Structures are given as C-alpha cells and as structure tokens.
Legacy VTK file of the C-alpha trace (Angstrom):
# vtk DataFile Version 3.0
C-alpha trace
ASCII
DATASET POLYDATA
POINTS 249 float
-19.732 26.491 -10.576
-19.559 23.566 -12.970
-17.815 20.248 -13.288
-18.185 17.438 -15.785
-21.191 16.071 -13.895
-22.404 18.827 -11.599
-23.712 22.366 -11.533
-23.632 24.336 -8.280
-25.874 27.383 -8.038
-25.002 29.182 -4.824
-27.773 31.109 -3.183
-27.804 33.654 -0.398
-24.949 32.756 2.002
-27.260 33.337 4.970
-29.914 30.862 3.801
-29.220 27.487 5.475
-30.760 25.281 2.796
-29.114 22.978 0.260
-31.171 21.094 -2.341
-29.713 18.558 -4.760
-31.140 16.984 -7.910
-29.317 13.739 -8.662
-31.262 12.843 -11.816
-31.639 16.260 -13.409
-30.515 15.416 -16.941
-30.855 12.818 -19.696
-27.666 13.967 -21.440
-25.241 11.283 -22.627
-21.951 12.452 -24.179
-20.969 10.606 -27.355
-17.859 9.129 -25.747
-19.979 6.880 -23.523
-21.901 5.386 -26.479
-24.539 3.664 -24.363
-26.519 2.427 -27.331
-29.709 3.411 -25.506
-32.678 4.541 -27.585
-33.956 8.101 -27.580
-37.209 6.750 -26.129
-35.424 5.159 -23.175
-33.410 8.288 -22.456
-36.563 10.407 -22.671
-38.341 8.166 -20.154
-38.075 8.046 -16.363
-35.084 5.737 -16.818
-33.064 8.511 -18.423
-33.756 11.209 -15.839
-36.215 12.343 -13.174
-38.536 14.144 -15.548
-39.191 17.808 -14.721
-37.666 17.588 -11.241
-35.003 20.215 -11.870
-37.506 22.359 -13.759
-39.655 22.600 -10.629
-36.648 23.041 -8.341
-35.255 25.976 -10.298
-38.632 27.710 -10.287
-38.542 28.210 -6.505
-35.060 27.618 -5.025
-33.369 30.749 -6.428
-36.191 32.949 -5.141
-35.638 31.522 -1.655
-31.898 32.030 -1.833
-31.272 28.293 -1.462
-28.148 26.682 -2.882
-28.642 23.827 -5.359
-26.451 21.095 -6.828
-27.619 19.220 -9.957
-26.140 16.319 -11.908
-25.443 17.085 -15.590
-25.484 13.594 -17.117
-28.066 10.820 -17.350
-28.376 8.325 -14.531
-27.846 5.643 -17.198
-24.209 6.726 -17.551
-23.781 6.492 -13.768
-26.309 6.984 -10.983
-24.966 9.409 -8.394
-27.831 8.505 -6.061
-26.338 5.040 -5.514
-23.491 3.752 -3.395
-20.383 2.451 -5.121
-21.287 -1.170 -4.336
-24.877 -0.872 -5.577
-25.770 -3.128 -8.511
-27.653 -0.258 -10.147
-24.766 2.226 -10.008
-24.296 1.544 -13.733
-27.313 -0.268 -15.165
-26.907 -2.882 -17.869
-30.669 -3.078 -18.507
-33.943 -1.312 -17.693
-37.112 -3.403 -17.531
-35.563 -5.986 -19.818
-34.159 -3.427 -22.282
-30.401 -3.855 -22.525
-27.936 -0.966 -22.473
-25.103 -2.269 -24.668
-22.575 0.404 -23.705
-22.798 -0.621 -20.049
-22.777 -4.390 -20.554
-19.096 -5.310 -20.607
-17.317 -2.509 -18.797
-13.921 -3.361 -17.357
-13.086 -2.477 -13.730
-10.874 0.304 -15.085
-13.726 1.760 -17.156
-16.066 1.670 -14.184
-13.489 3.355 -11.964
-12.976 6.013 -14.635
-16.679 6.907 -14.552
-16.645 6.890 -10.760
-13.606 9.182 -10.612
-14.927 11.551 -13.269
-18.644 11.634 -12.445
-19.504 10.193 -9.018
-16.729 11.476 -6.763
-16.756 15.113 -7.975
-20.538 15.279 -7.669
-20.478 14.158 -4.048
-17.454 16.325 -3.309
-19.478 19.332 -4.522
-22.263 18.467 -2.059
-19.734 18.097 0.758
-18.217 21.472 -0.105
-21.564 23.258 0.006
-22.693 21.610 3.234
-19.352 22.362 4.874
-19.680 25.988 3.812
-23.219 26.345 5.150
-22.545 24.506 8.411
-19.381 26.500 9.074
-21.170 29.782 8.502
-24.601 29.088 9.973
-24.304 26.077 12.284
-25.365 22.485 11.696
-28.474 22.829 13.838
-29.870 25.362 11.361
-28.926 23.763 8.046
-31.490 21.647 6.194
-30.547 19.409 3.279
-33.012 17.751 0.947
-32.851 16.003 -2.407
-35.344 16.606 -5.206
-36.610 13.761 -7.411
-39.599 12.632 -9.451
-41.211 9.224 -9.965
-43.143 7.446 -12.693
-46.897 7.314 -11.976
-47.084 3.791 -13.444
-44.598 1.206 -12.258
-45.553 -2.390 -11.618
-48.558 -2.869 -9.361
-47.738 -0.088 -6.917
-50.349 2.526 -5.988
-48.906 5.872 -7.021
-52.017 8.030 -7.140
-50.578 10.961 -5.197
-48.602 14.131 -5.899
-45.627 14.128 -3.530
-43.694 11.650 -1.442
-41.592 12.761 1.533
-38.900 10.171 2.219
-36.958 9.885 5.469
-35.091 7.526 7.729
-33.903 9.479 10.774
-35.939 12.713 10.877
-39.537 11.561 11.132
-40.817 14.712 12.865
-39.335 16.914 10.161
-40.756 14.733 7.369
-44.169 14.701 9.033
-44.091 18.491 9.258
-43.231 18.787 5.560
-46.073 16.406 4.721
-48.574 18.409 6.787
-47.553 21.660 5.143
-47.770 20.255 1.611
-51.110 18.595 2.354
-52.509 21.827 3.756
-51.378 23.553 0.553
-53.462 21.109 -1.490
-50.969 18.442 -2.565
-51.719 14.741 -2.046
-48.706 13.786 0.035
-47.470 10.510 1.522
-44.577 9.534 3.764
-41.938 7.077 2.524
-43.741 6.433 -0.757
-43.193 5.394 -3.501
-39.824 4.513 -1.929
-38.741 4.262 1.680
-35.844 5.852 3.492
-36.000 2.942 5.903
-34.978 0.687 3.015
-31.925 2.753 2.222
-33.525 4.413 -0.809
-32.407 7.991 -0.097
-28.686 7.518 -0.637
-27.437 11.084 -1.175
-29.691 12.621 1.450
-28.743 10.086 4.123
-25.013 9.857 3.430
-24.366 13.595 3.370
-26.954 14.491 5.980
-25.426 12.070 8.472
-21.840 13.029 7.633
-22.515 16.723 8.271
-24.995 16.131 11.114
-27.769 18.179 9.526
-31.487 17.489 9.098
-32.342 15.828 5.789
-35.102 14.223 3.736
-36.000 13.521 0.103
-38.820 14.872 -2.045
-40.397 12.748 -4.814
-42.829 14.384 -7.274
-45.279 12.496 -9.483
-44.236 12.842 -13.129
-47.822 12.354 -14.243
-48.722 15.581 -12.472
-45.628 17.417 -13.719
-46.349 16.831 -17.423
-48.459 19.974 -17.464
-46.402 23.174 -17.194
-49.178 24.993 -15.364
-49.131 22.309 -12.686
-45.348 22.481 -12.457
-45.592 26.214 -11.865
-48.271 25.672 -9.222
-46.226 23.043 -7.374
-43.135 25.253 -7.503
-45.170 28.119 -6.058
-46.375 25.855 -3.247
-42.798 24.882 -2.367
-41.844 28.542 -2.501
-44.497 29.244 0.148
-44.153 26.086 2.223
-40.370 25.986 2.657
-40.157 29.378 4.437
-43.121 28.387 6.608
-41.432 25.129 7.653
-38.038 26.776 8.158
-38.847 30.251 9.525
-35.166 31.106 9.998
-35.134 31.803 6.251
-36.359 35.235 7.248
-32.929 35.891 8.790
-31.573 36.736 5.341
LINES 1 250
249 0 1 2 3 4 5 6 7 8 9 10 11 12 13 14 15 16 17 18 19 20 21 22 23 24 25 26 27 28 29 30 31 32 33 34 35 36 37 38 39 40 41 42 43 44 45 46 47 48 49 50 51 52 53 54 55 56 57 58 59 60 61 62 63 64 65 66 67 68 69 70 71 72 73 74 75 76 77 78 79 80 81 82 83 84 85 86 87 88 89 90 91 92 93 94 95 96 97 98 99 100 101 102 103 104 105 106 107 108 109 110 111 112 113 114 115 116 117 118 119 120 121 122 123 124 125 126 127 128 129 130 131 132 133 134 135 136 137 138 139 140 141 142 143 144 145 146 147 148 149 150 151 152 153 154 155 156 157 158 159 160 161 162 163 164 165 166 167 168 169 170 171 172 173 174 175 176 177 178 179 180 181 182 183 184 185 186 187 188 189 190 191 192 193 194 195 196 197 198 199 200 201 202 203 204 205 206 207 208 209 210 211 212 213 214 215 216 217 218 219 220 221 222 223 224 225 226 227 228 229 230 231 232 233 234 235 236 237 238 239 240 241 242 243 244 245 246 247 248
C-alpha cells in the first residue's frame, strides 16, 4: 500500500512485528524545489543511507510488516514532532536550504497534512491491526535508522546502536544478541531515547502499549554491500531468537 510519503509492505498476519524506516529515501519532488545540492541529498542529511536496503533484506523473510517514508527528510522529517525545530530544516551544518527558508504557516501545514500525518496514520493502522489480531503483549515495534560515522567529536566506532527509553530489558537483550553475533553494539548511542531522540518509536509504542526500541546502523560499515548482506543476515537470525513467538506463524 502506498501514499504520497509512505510505503506499507504487509507481512505474515501472524507475525507480531512492525518495523519502520523514517529516513528511507532522498527523493525530492520538483514541486518542493528545495534548492539543495545533489551532494547534500546524497549525504546522511538527505536520508539514512542504506537503512532500508538492509531492512528489506531480512524483514520480508521473517514475515514482518514494514512502513517506509518515500521522500527525503529535508522535505519534512517524519521522525520529529510537529513542534520540533528540525521538522523542516532551513540549514544543515551551515549549508542553507533555500526552499525551506521562508515557508508560510500555510505551506508548512500543507506539508504536514500531505506527508507527516498520513505517514503516522499508516503506522497507527498497522499497529492497530497487529494488536487487534495478536495482542499488545506480543507485538514488538522498532524503527530502523543509520548514522554517520563522523559527526563532530563523538565516538562512533561501533556497528549498531540500540536506542530505548522505557524498555531497557528488551534493549539489553537485543544488544546481547547482536554482540554475540559479532556486531559491535552499544545502548543509547549515538543518540539517546532518554533525550527524546526516538520520536516515532516512542510515540506509537506508547500509544498502542507495545514494546518498542530503535536500531541505528553505522553508515561507514554499510558502504560495502557484502557487509550490508552480512548484517541483514544477522538480523534475520537474531530477531527470531529474541522473539521466539515468530515460530507461531
């Protein structure tokens, strides 16, 4: 199922897992005329590089349902609240985005109505469907992202971050499983759920009373397709091990 800014790929109806990818694309339709360079759009500012590529290598095989955004986060960032200053960025690291600079309230609301609200409504629809069929205690929701290996002075020499705010035991279990599988994994890095940096996961997870967390993959590791395939294979093995009720399919 598709909308202007979302793609829903429904999996097996008996698999209680929903995964979303808020920054899956760098696409910018001509009508938005951001004035952003091809280099900026191709960077981590334009999308979460290779995140959806990895996600779609393992989620369909597990029967998990996925929801992905279709447009660049520079048009509107669906992983931000409506009052967040970075919902529609006017600059990235000092590089201005002319098409976002002088938007009127009506233009902002138009993007919100066309791109933000339908995306989140699609997530709500899928979680409602899974919870109604399988029970909220069984459903697990996580978001899938990637991060730049070089940003400021932060130490980002690891493969995967597991972000959380309310489900520490679950996040710790995911970390242990990924570490055992050979991935360098950290909790609440390079961002922290405790700082409100897992918007979609937290808002929808809390609203539907399901377990939730966020995955962040290192883009420096994902550049190589062989590594992407390896990481996808690890998730394909680890997810059923963490959530054994997948075998109920």
